[in-house]
MIVEXRO-309941 format. One line per field, with one value per residue: residue number from 0; residue in three letters; x, y, z of N, C-alpha, C in turn. Coordinates in pm, whole numbers, m for minus. Atoms other than C-alpha are relative to their C-alpha. Layout:
BEGIN
lotor: (NUM / ...);
torvex: (ALA / ...);
n.X: (X / ...);
n.Y: (Y / ...);
n.Z: (Z / ...);
ca.X: (X / ...);
ca.Y: (Y / ...);
ca.Z: (Z / ...);
c.X: (X / ...);
c.Y: (Y / ...);
c.Z: (Z / ...);
//
This chain:
BEGIN
lotor: (0 / 1 / 2 / 3 / 4 / 5 / 6 / 7 / 8 / 9 / 10 / 11 / 12 / 13 / 14 / 15 / 16 / 17 / 18 / 19 / 20 / 21 / 22 / 23 / 24 / 25 / 26 / 27 / 28 / 29 / 30 / 31 / 32 / 33 / 34 / 35 / 36 / 37 / 38 / 39 / 40 / 41 / 42 / 43 / 44 / 45 / 46 / 47 / 48 / 49 / 50 / 51 / 52 / 53 / 54 / 55 / 56 / 57 / 58 / 59 / 60 / 61 / 62 / 63 / 64 / 65 / 66 / 67 / 68 / 69 / 70 / 71 / 72 / 73 / 74 / 75 / 76 / 77 / 78 / 79 / 80 / 81 / 82 / 83 / 84 / 85 / 86 / 87 / 88 / 89 / 90 / 91 / 92 / 93 / 94 / 95 / 96 / 97 / 98 / 99 / 100 / 101 / 102 / 103 / 104 / 105 / 106 / 107 / 108 / 109 / 110 / 111 / 112 / 113 / 114 / 115 / 116 / 117 / 118 / 119 / 120 / 121 / 122 / 123 / 124 / 125 / 126 / 127 / 128 / 129 / 130 / 131 / 132 / 133 / 134 / 135 / 136 / 137 / 138 / 139 / 140 / 141 / 142 / 143 / 144 / 145 / 146 / 147 / 148 / 149 / 150 / 151 / 152 / 153 / 154 / 155 / 156 / 157 / 158 / 159 / 160 / 161 / 162 / 163 / 164 / 165 / 166 / 167 / 168 / 169 / 170 / 171 / 172 / 173 / 174 / 175 / 176 / 177 / 178 / 179 / 180 / 181 / 182 / 183 / 184 / 185);
torvex: (MET / GLN / ARG / LYS / THR / GLU / LYS / VAL / VAL / ASP / SER / ASN / TYR / LEU / ARG / SER / PRO / LYS / LEU / LEU / ALA / TYR / LEU / GLN / GLU / THR / THR / THR / ASN / TYR / VAL / VAL / LEU / THR / ASP / TYR / ALA / ALA / MET / GLU / ALA / PHE / LYS / ARG / ASN / PRO / LEU / ASN / THR / LEU / ARG / HIS / SER / MET / GLU / ILE / LEU / SER / ASP / TYR / PRO / ARG / GLN / VAL / ILE / VAL / LEU / LYS / SER / THR / THR / ALA / ILE / CYS / GLY / LEU / HIS / GLY / ARG / GLN / ALA / GLY / LEU / ARG / ARG / ARG / MET / VAL / ASN / GLU / GLY / GLN / THR / ARG / GLU / PHE / ALA / ALA / TRP / CYS / LYS / ALA / LEU / LYS / LYS / LEU / GLU / HIS / THR / GLY / HIS / SER / LYS / PHE / GLU / ARG / HIS / ILE / LEU / ALA / LEU / GLY / ARG / ASP / ALA / ASP / ALA / HIS / ILE / ALA / ARG / VAL / GLN / THR / ASP / ALA / ALA / SER / MET / PRO / ALA / PHE / LEU / PRO / THR / TRP / GLN / ASN / THR / THR / ALA / ARG / LYS / LYS / SER / HIS / GLU / PHE / ALA / ALA / THR / ASN / SER / PRO / ARG / ASN / CYS / SER / SER / GLN / VAL / SER / GLY / ALA / SER / LYS / ALA / PRO / HIS / GLN / LYS / ARG / CYS / GLU / MET / ILE);
n.X: (66 / m95 / m1 / 50 / m100 / 59 / m94 / 51 / m21 / 7 / 86 / m61 / 9 / 139 / 23 / m111 / 23 / m56 / 108 / 91 / m65 / m4 / 134 / 39 / m84 / 71 / 101 / m54 / m75 / 86 / m50 / 39 / 25 / m9 / 78 / m73 / 12 / 137 / 11 / m66 / 92 / 109 / m52 / 29 / 128 / 24 / 83 / m89 / m117 / 44 / 36 / m123 / m81 / 65 / 39 / m52 / 57 / 143 / 13 / m41 / 35 / m8 / m141 / m39 / 17 / m1 / m43 / 57 / m79 / m129 / 25 / 61 / m102 / m96 / 65 / 29 / m69 / 13 / m112 / m46 / 85 / 126 / m13 / 30 / 145 / 61 / m30 / 88 / 136 / 79 / 117 / m38 / m54 / 116 / 83 / m80 / 54 / 120 / m45 / m56 / 113 / 65 / m91 / 13 / 135 / m4 / m65 / 90 / 135 / 4 / 84 / m35 / m32 / m131 / m96 / m23 / m78 / m137 / m57 / m25 / m118 / m113 / m34 / m60 / m134 / m85 / m26 / m88 / m134 / m54 / m43 / m122 / m108 / m30 / m72 / m133 / m81 / m50 / m93 / m140 / m20 / 16 / m98 / m113 / 45 / 28 / m127 / m70 / 72 / m21 / m141 / m16 / 70 / m78 / m121 / 37 / 31 / m127 / m71 / 72 / m9 / m139 / m58 / m54 / 101 / 77 / m85 / 18 / 112 / m40 / m96 / 70 / 62 / 147 / 57 / 135 / 106 / 49 / 125 / m24 / m8 / m27 / 115 / m45 / 65 / m17);
n.Y: (16 / 1 / 123 / m9 / 12 / 31 / m13 / 39 / m109 / 32 / m93 / m134 / m63 / m32 / m143 / m72 / m76 / 77 / 88 / m86 / m32 / 124 / 28 / m108 / 4 / 68 / 95 / 136 / 25 / 66 / 27 / 131 / m16 / 127 / 4 / m64 / m145 / m35 / 15 / m116 / m113 / 21 / 2 / m99 / m70 / 26 / m101 / m110 / 45 / 57 / m111 / m65 / 94 / 31 / m126 / m6 / 111 / m28 / m85 / 79 / 138 / 90 / 32 / 79 / 145 / 52 / 140 / 89 / m2 / 66 / 141 / 58 / 1 / 107 / 128 / 21 / 112 / 0 / m43 / m138 / m77 / m41 / m21 / m140 / m14 / 71 / m73 / m117 / 16 / m65 / m65 / m121 / m95 / m53 / m78 / m98 / m135 / m14 / m3 / m134 / m95 / 19 / m55 / m146 / m33 / 17 / m119 / m116 / 21 / 105 / 116 / 79 / 140 / 1 / m43 / 117 / 94 / m52 / 15 / 143 / 32 / m60 / 89 / 121 / m36 / m17 / 132 / 74 / m60 / 37 / 141 / 3 / m53 / 103 / 106 / m52 / m3 / 135 / 39 / 19 / 133 / 99 / m18 / 93 / 129 / m20 / m21 / 129 / 82 / m59 / 19 / 140 / 19 / m67 / 78 / 114 / m53 / m41 / 120 / 60 / m83 / m16 / 127 / m15 / 6 / m123 / m117 / m57 / m94 / m122 / m73 / m61 / m125 / 3 / m120 / 15 / 21 / m130 / m40 / m51 / m146 / m63 / m71 / m133 / m59 / m145);
n.Z: (m129 / m108 / m78 / m137 / m105 / m130 / m111 / m131 / m96 / m142 / m72 / m4 / 131 / 29 / m23 / 61 / 123 / 112 / 46 / 75 / 128 / 78 / 52 / 90 / 120 / 107 / m47 / 8 / m123 / m98 / m134 / m51 / m143 / m73 / m123 / m110 / 17 / m40 / m145 / m61 / 12 / m95 / m137 / m105 / 17 / 142 / 67 / 37 / 75 / 127 / 89 / 46 / 78 / 127 / 65 / 137 / 77 / 22 / 119 / 116 / m36 / 116 / 19 / m117 / 7 / m136 / m4 / m99 / m124 / 8 / m26 / 121 / 105 / m32 / 24 / 142 / 64 / 145 / 84 / m7 / 91 / m60 / m143 / m29 / 9 / m112 / m122 / m8 / m50 / 106 / m57 / m72 / 98 / 72 / m92 / m72 / 23 / m82 / m139 / m22 / m1 / m130 / m101 / 8 / m48 / m145 / m55 / 5 / m51 / m100 / 31 / m117 / 32 / 66 / m103 / m86 / 81 / 4 / m133 / m21 / 80 / m71 / m112 / 58 / 48 / m119 / m58 / 90 / m6 / m132 / 11 / 81 / m84 / m99 / 72 / 36 / m122 / m26 / 107 / m40 / m58 / 106 / 108 / 3 / 53 / 141 / 71 / 10 / 97 / 132 / 37 / 41 / 127 / 104 / 20 / 85 / 133 / 62 / 42 / 113 / 120 / 41 / 42 / 136 / 106 / 2 / 23 / 133 / 3 / m70 / 82 / 112 / m46 / 4 / m61 / m54 / 99 / 48 / m62 / m134 / 2 / m129 / m56 / m34 / m117 / m10);
ca.X: (24254 / 24435 / 24531 / 24361 / 24587 / 24505 / 24677 / 24623 / 24575 / 24641 / 24452 / 24701 / 24669 / 24288 / 24309 / 24608 / 24596 / 24807 / 24510 / 24284 / 24533 / 24566 / 24189 / 24141 / 24416 / 24208 / 23901 / 24119 / 24300 / 24148 / 24194 / 24189 / 24039 / 24140 / 23953 / 24231 / 24225 / 23849 / 23878 / 24121 / 23862 / 23608 / 23836 / 23760 / 23481 / 23352 / 23092 / 23373 / 23677 / 23486 / 23346 / 23692 / 23864 / 23609 / 23570 / 23794 / 23671 / 23311 / 23373 / 23513 / 23318 / 23323 / 23703 / 23707 / 23753 / 23665 / 23847 / 23708 / 23832 / 24191 / 24065 / 23851 / 24139 / 24377 / 24123 / 24098 / 24193 / 24237 / 24456 / 24656 / 24446 / 24151 / 24289 / 24268 / 23903 / 23824 / 23980 / 23730 / 23409 / 23184 / 22879 / 23054 / 23238 / 22910 / 22733 / 23017 / 22864 / 22530 / 22711 / 22903 / 22580 / 22421 / 22728 / 22705 / 22331 / 22397 / 22622 / 22347 / 22022 / 22109 / 21961 / 21944 / 21944 / 22243 / 22416 / 22372 / 22509 / 22819 / 22875 / 22845 / 23097 / 23325 / 23307 / 23382 / 23680 / 23817 / 23783 / 23950 / 24241 / 24284 / 24301 / 24563 / 24769 / 24744 / 24852 / 25140 / 25258 / 25298 / 25512 / 25851 / 25805 / 25711 / 25984 / 26279 / 26081 / 25964 / 26315 / 26464 / 26194 / 26233 / 26614 / 26598 / 26345 / 26554 / 26864 / 26685 / 26554 / 26902 / 27052 / 26781 / 26805 / 27184 / 27230 / 27427 / 27114 / 26953 / 27251 / 27178 / 26843 / 27006 / 27284 / 27039 / 26891 / 26529 / 26321 / 25989 / 25678 / 25536 / 25203 / 25367 / 25317 / 25430 / 25153 / 25189 / 25112 / 25047);
ca.Y: (19068 / 19130 / 18826 / 18771 / 18826 / 18674 / 18769 / 18612 / 18877 / 18859 / 19046 / 19335 / 19403 / 19424 / 19785 / 19889 / 20165 / 19928 / 19689 / 19971 / 20070 / 19707 / 19663 / 20002 / 19931 / 19689 / 19469 / 19167 / 19205 / 18968 / 18914 / 18566 / 18568 / 18285 / 18171 / 18295 / 18646 / 18649 / 18518 / 18797 / 19045 / 18897 / 18920 / 19115 / 19356 / 19206 / 19475 / 19730 / 19534 / 19351 / 19672 / 19831 / 19518 / 19464 / 19830 / 19813 / 19470 / 19588 / 19841 / 19569 / 19253 / 19110 / 19098 / 18876 / 18500 / 18327 / 18004 / 17705 / 17653 / 17545 / 17215 / 17152 / 17243 / 17007 / 16729 / 16773 / 16470 / 16400 / 16515 / 16836 / 16950 / 17147 / 17183 / 17563 / 17546 / 17294 / 17524 / 17804 / 17830 / 17904 / 17988 / 18236 / 18391 / 18434 / 18577 / 18803 / 19116 / 19057 / 18990 / 19318 / 19503 / 19354 / 19452 / 19812 / 19817 / 19691 / 19990 / 20238 / 20077 / 19785 / 19440 / 19242 / 18894 / 18969 / 19147 / 18841 / 18625 / 18848 / 18844 / 18462 / 18434 / 18668 / 18442 / 18139 / 18318 / 18421 / 18065 / 17917 / 18160 / 18089 / 17713 / 17776 / 17984 / 17710 / 17449 / 17671 / 17701 / 17321 / 17313 / 17366 / 17041 / 16856 / 16996 / 16779 / 16461 / 16597 / 16711 / 16368 / 16192 / 16432 / 16406 / 16026 / 16038 / 16290 / 16077 / 15776 / 15991 / 16133 / 15786 / 15665 / 15963 / 15965 / 15605 / 15554 / 15470 / 15805 / 16031 / 16072 / 16238 / 16480 / 16571 / 16643 / 16920 / 16815 / 17120 / 17176 / 17068 / 17347 / 17339 / 17430 / 17800 / 18029 / 18156 / 18529 / 18675 / 19045);
ca.Z: (m1246 / m920 / m715 / m379 / m76 / 261 / 586 / 926 / 1195 / 1566 / 1835 / 1847 / 1477 / 1486 / 1607 / 1397 / 1136 / 920 / 906 / 792 / 521 / 406 / 370 / 203 / m51 / m257 / m222 / m301 / 33 / 287 / 659 / 812 / 1161 / 1396 / 1704 / 1932 / 1784 / 1833 / 2190 / 2274 / 2149 / 2393 / 2699 / 3017 / 2915 / 2590 / 2523 / 2510 / 2388 / 2116 / 1972 / 1956 / 1826 / 1549 / 1452 / 1143 / 1033 / 1071 / 795 / 563 / 657 / 303 / 325 / 636 / 632 / 959 / 1036 / 1219 / 1575 / 1626 / 1767 / 1458 / 1226 / 1409 / 1359 / 982 / 777 / 413 / 134 / 124 / m169 / m39 / 314 / 306 / 203 / 478 / 741 / 668 / 865 / 567 / 777 / 1006 / 711 / 523 / 831 / 945 / 788 / 963 / 1292 / 1259 / 1185 / 1499 / 1701 / 1578 / 1651 / 2003 / 2064 / 1971 / 2077 / 2300 / 2263 / 2581 / 2423 / 2197 / 2487 / 2709 / 2427 / 2394 / 2771 / 2778 / 2495 / 2691 / 2997 / 2779 / 2622 / 2963 / 3092 / 2784 / 2796 / 3170 / 3091 / 2822 / 3066 / 3330 / 3075 / 2964 / 3325 / 3338 / 3022 / 3194 / 3386 / 3068 / 2838 / 2952 / 2879 / 2545 / 2449 / 2529 / 2328 / 2036 / 2042 / 2027 / 1743 / 1546 / 1600 / 1447 / 1158 / 1095 / 1085 / 845 / 608 / 602 / 505 / 181 / m17 / 73 / 6 / m365 / m299 / m57 / m294 / m573 / m358 / m326 / m249 / m74 / m254 / m471 / m285 / 48 / 120 / 397 / 621 / 651 / 992 / 1030);
c.X: (106 / m16 / m45 / 115 / m71 / 108 / m70 / 31 / m1 / m79 / 57 / m22 / m143 / m31 / 104 / m41 / 56 / m105 / m99 / 57 / 2 / m136 / m48 / 73 / m72 / m100 / 47 / 94 / m97 / 74 / m53 / m7 / 0 / m85 / 73 / m2 / m139 / m16 / 65 / m91 / m115 / 46 / m48 / m139 / m42 / m86 / 85 / 114 / m38 / m33 / 125 / 84 / m58 / m37 / 47 / m63 / m147 / m23 / 36 / m36 / 10 / 143 / 55 / m33 / 13 / 38 / m82 / 88 / 131 / m16 / m58 / 104 / 102 / m58 / m31 / 86 / m13 / 123 / 33 / m87 / m132 / 6 / m38 / m151 / m69 / 25 / m97 / m136 / m90 / m119 / 35 / 60 / m115 / m81 / 76 / m54 / m124 / 36 / 57 / m110 / m73 / 85 / m7 / m135 / m5 / 59 / m99 / m134 / m6 / m95 / 35 / 38 / 138 / 108 / 33 / 85 / 147 / 69 / 32 / 123 / 127 / 43 / 67 / 143 / 96 / 38 / 97 / 144 / 66 / 49 / 131 / 119 / 41 / 79 / 141 / 92 / 58 / 103 / 144 / 28 / m3 / 113 / 118 / m37 / m24 / 129 / 77 / m66 / 25 / 143 / 24 / m64 / 80 / 128 / m27 / m30 / 127 / 75 / m66 / 18 / 143 / 68 / 48 / m106 / m82 / 82 / m22 / m115 / 35 / 95 / m70 / m75 / m151 / m55 / m138 / m99 / m57 / m128 / 20 / 19 / 28 / m126 / 47 / m82 / 22 / m45);
c.Y: (m12 / m127 / 27 / m21 / m23 / 10 / m36 / 113 / m54 / 111 / 142 / 76 / 43 / 149 / 89 / 79 / m73 / m96 / 79 / 31 / m122 / m29 / 107 / m8 / m61 / m99 / m145 / m30 / m53 / m21 / m136 / 13 / m137 / 6 / 69 / 152 / 46 / m11 / 117 / 122 / m8 / 12 / 119 / 61 / m13 / 105 / 119 / m48 / m56 / 109 / 67 / m92 / m28 / 124 / 7 / m110 / 22 / 88 / m75 / m148 / m99 / m41 / m80 / m146 / m52 / m148 / m79 / 7 / m75 / m150 / m69 / m10 / m112 / m138 / m28 / m113 / 14 / 54 / 147 / 90 / 31 / 28 / 143 / 24 / m66 / 70 / 117 / m39 / 78 / 77 / 130 / 104 / 69 / 96 / 111 / 142 / 24 / 8 / 137 / 105 / m9 / 58 / 153 / 45 / m10 / 123 / 117 / m22 / m100 / m110 / m104 / m145 / m10 / 40 / m115 / m105 / 43 / m19 / m147 / m43 / 57 / m85 / m127 / 28 / 17 / m134 / m80 / 52 / m33 / m145 / m10 / 49 / m101 / m114 / 44 / 1 / m138 / m46 / m16 / m137 / m108 / 5 / m96 / m137 / 9 / 16 / m130 / m89 / 51 / m21 / m144 / m24 / 64 / m76 / m119 / 47 / 40 / m122 / m62 / 82 / 18 / m133 / 15 / m2 / 128 / 123 / 62 / 99 / 129 / 83 / 71 / 127 / 1 / 120 / m30 / m20 / 135 / 45 / 54 / 151 / 49 / 74 / 136 / 54 / 151 / 46);
c.Z: (109 / 84 / 144 / 99 / 132 / 107 / 130 / 97 / 143 / 69 / 5 / m130 / m34 / 14 / m68 / m125 / m124 / m56 / m85 / m138 / m92 / m62 / m98 / m134 / m120 / 59 / m12 / 117 / 105 / 131 / 43 / 152 / 67 / 126 / 115 / m12 / 44 / 151 / 73 / m5 / 100 / 146 / 84 / m14 / m146 / m71 / m45 / m89 / m138 / m101 / m57 / m89 / m138 / m81 / m146 / m86 / m30 / m121 / m129 / 20 / m115 / m30 / 119 / m25 / 142 / m5 / 101 / 124 / m22 / 21 / m123 / m112 / 24 / m28 / m147 / m56 / m150 / m69 / 22 / m88 / 69 / 149 / 38 / 2 / 120 / 134 / 23 / 54 / m95 / 57 / 71 / m94 / m73 / 88 / 72 / m16 / 86 / 148 / 36 / 8 / 135 / 112 / 2 / 55 / 152 / 68 / 10 / 69 / 115 / m42 / 105 / m32 / m64 / 100 / 94 / m72 / m5 / 135 / 31 / m80 / 65 / 118 / m50 / m46 / 117 / 60 / m88 / 7 / 135 / m1 / m79 / 82 / 107 / m65 / m35 / 120 / 30 / m104 / 47 / 60 / m107 / m103 / 3 / m58 / m149 / m79 / m16 / m104 / m142 / m47 / m46 / m136 / m114 / m29 / m91 / m143 / m73 / m51 / m123 / m127 / m48 / m31 / m144 / m109 / m11 / m35 / m137 / m5 / 72 / m83 / m114 / 40 / m13 / 75 / 56 / m114 / m43 / 68 / 142 / m7 / 141 / 43 / 48 / 116 / m4 / 136);
//
């Protein structure tokens, strides 16, 4: 049995022929869709951009895993075990195929209620992205304070981990925990 592969996609990759090739390669290749990639697909003219951004995924909806919002994921608590499962929005993942079907139907027949819903989500996405850009613009003023705080904290951590009693664990070459995995972005 072939092992399941999951790759996180960004908004640029949603329209890439490489994504199509990846999904066509095998049914065990999955795409992980984040809220920010989805929001990018809703930007500006959502009835047009969303259709184009979701075109490839709409042909392979059973190979799409939808994550919870970034805010919800940041608020997750508990043990490391099961974290990946808790990050997935099970309902949206399960309903993704039906959502894609409705999106395709909207293109051909139109559906005013669904269209209004898409347009509202587009306005929400535009507003959220505008807030993020505004917040990002204030970062340069905040960075010196953050850097000083971080430098002091790292200095204390360095002193604590380099005390004579801790040197033996460093010399032995402790490695990362086996459960830590690299998140692959495509």
